[in-house]
N, C-alpha and C positions, 0 to 999 in steps of 0.2 A: 698935149697932155694925153697920157695913155691911162687906161683903166687901172692899172697897177699902182699908179701913183696916189690915187684916192684912198687906198687902204690904210688904215690907222693901225699903228702897233702900240698905242699908249695905254690900252686897258688889259684887264685879265679876262681870260675866257671863262665860261661857266664851268668847265671841267677843272680848271685851276682853283676856282673858288671852292668847289665842292670837295676837292681833295684836301685843301687847307683846313675847311670846317671839320672834315672827317678826322684829320690829325689832331686837331684842338679837342674835339670831342673824345677821342680815344685817350689822350693824355689826361684830361679832367676826370674821366671814370677811373683811370688808375690811381689818381691821387685821392679821390673819395673812397675807393675801396680800401686804401692803405691807412686812412686816418683812424687812429685807435679810438675805440669808443669806450665810454665809461661802463664799468662792469655793474650789473645790478646788485642790490645787497645779497641776493641768493647766490649769485656767481662768486662774490667776494668771500662769503662765508664758506662755500664749497672749497675754494682754493685754500683758505686758511685751515680748515679742518683736515683737508687732504695733506697739507705740509705738516700739520701737528701729528697726524697718525704716522706719516712716513718718518718723521724725525724720532718719534717715541719707539717705532720699530728698529731703526737704525741705532739709537742710543742703547736699547736693550742688548742688541747684538754686540755693540763695541764695548760696553761697560760691564757686561756680565750680570746686570741687575735687571729685574723685571720693571718695565715701564708701563704705565696705564693711563687711562683718562676716565674722567667722571663726566657723564652726559647729563647736562641739565637743560631745561627748556630755553634758557636765554644765554648759556655758555657752555664750553667745553674746557674742562680744567685738567692740566697734566699732572701725573703722579709718578712717583718712583717708590719702589719697595725696598726700604732700608731698615735694618735693625728690627726686623720683625713687623713692621707696619708701613702702611702706604702714607707717604709725605709728599708735599709740594717740592718739586726739584728747584734747587738754588745754583747759582752760578751764571756766568756770562753766556754759556751755550745752553742753558736751560730752556726747554720749550715754554712758550708764553701762553697765557690764558687767552682763549678765542671767545671774545664777547660778540654775540650776535646782535644784529640791527633789530630794533624794536618790532618790526613787522615780520622777521623771519622766525619761524619756530621749529625747534628740534623735537621730534617725537620718536618714541620707541615703546614697545609693548610693556616694558618694565620700568618706565621712568617714575621715580619717586619724587617726593618733595625735595627742594633744594637742601643739600646736606651742609653747607658752610655757613648757614645762618642760625647758629646755636647760641644759647645764652652763656654767660660766664660760668654759671654753676654746672652746666652739662659739658661732659667731654665725650662727644660722639665719635665712634670709630668710623673712619672714612675708608670706603672700599672702592675700588675701581670697577666701573661697568665694563670696561674693555681693557685687557691687558696684553702685552707683548712679552713673551718669555725669551731669555737669551738663546734658548735653543731653536727658536724660529716659530714656536707655537704661539697661538693667540686665542683669546676668547672668541667663539663664534657669535657674532652680533650683527643685528640689522637695525638701522635707525634711518630717519628721514629728516630732510630739511624742506620746509614749506614756505613759499612766499608768493602772494598774489596769484594763486592758481598754478604755479609751477612748482615742481618738486624734484629734488635729488634723492635717491635711495642709496645708502651706503651699506655695502655687504663686506663683513671681514670673515674670512674662512678661518677653520682651525689651523691651517697652514700658514696663516698670516697674510694672505692674499686680499688686497683691497680692491673691491669692484664698485664703481659708482655709475649709476645709471640715471639719465635725465628723463624724468616722466612728467609730461605737461598735460593739464586737463583741458587746455584750449585747443 
């Protein structure tokens, strides 16, 4: 019997095991990174408001009618200017009201009391806080969304450009 006959080829070498573990670790890290996470109420509100503002801007451009929004502490309401007054848009493609999560707050310097909670006797004139003109102009406005120490600041320029900045206090 020679010394070469005693060598066993039945197992894996340490290098082979290390390479296999590296490949498994790399694959699992790629899977974890690509798992979609649930958005926070602040992120969900930011996306919905951004979509509402973009839709209002596009509808104003395409329809030839001014579109606007009313900014309230717990909601953002779309409006359209028809027949000399601001009204809620109707139709299948009309922008929808964005209701904010209870913990998310919308603030602006000139936020008034909610305007859609009137009695039957009163007929209050509704005006848009932010509007988009068919010519591409908009009301220059700044407002904030705040939730759990995190904040998004929305800036709309007179040229209709929307800028959103994430400002965290933490």
